N, C-alpha and C positions, 0 to 999 in steps of 0.2 A: 016880818019874816025873821025867823030865828037864825042867828049867825052860826055857820058851820065851822066847827073847830077840828083841825087836823093836828096830829103830832108834828112837832118841828123836826127839821132835818139838820144834822150837824156835820154833814159831809159835803164836799164839793167834787162830785164825780165828773169824769170826762164822759159826756153823754153817749158818744159812739161806743166806748168800751163797756159802759154800764148796760146799754141795750144789747150788746153782743153777749154779755153775761146772761141776760134773760134767755136768749136763744140757746146758748150752751146748756143752761140749766134744763130747759125743756127737752133738748136733744138727749141729755143724759137720762132724764126721767123716762122718755120713750124707749131708748135703746136698752137700758139696764133695769128699769123698774125701781130705781133708787129715788130717794127724796132729792129735792133741790140741794144745792151746795151747802155743806155743813158749815164751812168757813170760807170766806173769800177776802181777797185783798185786790181791789180794783184801782188801777192807776193808768195814767195816760200812756206811758212807755210799755209796760208789761203788767200782767195781772196773773193771779192764781186763784184756783177754786179747788176745794176738797170735797170728795164724794165718798160715801160709805158703800162699799161693794163686797160681795161674797168672795170673789176671786179676781185675780189680776187679768185685765183684758190684754189681748195680744196686739202687736203693732198694727196689723191690718185693721183691727177694730178701731184703734185710735185714729188711724187715717180716715176711716169711715165717719167718725165723729166730726173731724175737721171738714170733710166733704159736705156732710149734711148741714152743718152750721153755715157754710158758705152758700150752699144751695138756697137755704132759707133767706139769707141776707140778699141774695141776687133776685129774689122774688119781688123786691121793692114794696114790701108790706108797709102799710100805714101803721104808725104807733099812736094809739089813742089813749086818753085818760078819761076816767069818769069817777064821780063820787058815788059811793054806795054805802048804805048802812051795813054795819058788821053782820047783822042777822041775815041780810040778803046775800052777802058775800060768802057766807059759810058753805054754801053748796057749790060755789064756783071756784074758790081758791083755797089753798092750804093756809090756814090761820095759825098753825102751830108755832111759827117764829115771831108772832106779834108780841110786843112787850106787854107786860101786865097792865100798864097804864095807857094802852092803845085807845084812841078816840073811838066814839061810836060810828063816825063816818070814816070810811077808808078811801084811799086813792087807788083805784084799780087801773092797771096798765094792760092794754091788749096790743099784742103784736100780730096784726092781721088775724088769721084763724089759727095761728101756731101756738101762741102763749098768752096766758092771762095770769096776773099775779098782783097781789097787794104790794105797793111800793111807794115810797116817798122820795125816791132818787130822781136824778136828771136823765132824760132820754132824748133821742133824736125824734123827729116827727115821721121819718120814713127810713126803712132799713137801707135805702140807697145811700144814706149819709154815713154808713158805718165803715166801709172799706172792705178789706179782705182779712178774714180770721186766719191766723197762723198759729198752730199748736207748736210751741217751742220744745217742750219735753214734758215728761210725766214720770212719776214713780209711784210704786204701790208698796205700802208697809202696813201690816197688821189690819187689813180691811179698809185702809184709807188710800184712795187714789187722788194724788195731787196733780193737777194740770196747770202748766204755765203757758201763757199765750200772749200774743200781741196782735195789733191791727196794722196792716200795711195798706198802701194806696192801690 
């Protein structure tokens, strides 16, 4: 049997926060039709993600983002990983952020029926392990929405 080679990962994420980022990304894609986060900085205490939007959302919309993320977390969805050839993954996930030297085999992460993404990071096995998502603040400048958030018990 041929050995499967995956790209190495050089980060040590906090699995609950990293999994919450996936849910936030999918929520933003669904609500705004934007791509997944352009830039992100995921840490144990607090994190931030940037999204490219046409216009600034109002406060009620941002509260709705927080509500939906928590609603998904509260569904206690299983988080599964599978290996998939890049050609098979192209119809399922956005491959635009893959590095040029990406391996032929990708690690695909599924969060229940809510999100699917190619990712080499650390995740929880069920969304019940995440806690509560709290949007701390956000700002909008020149088409970039930056969200800052944390997890609470």
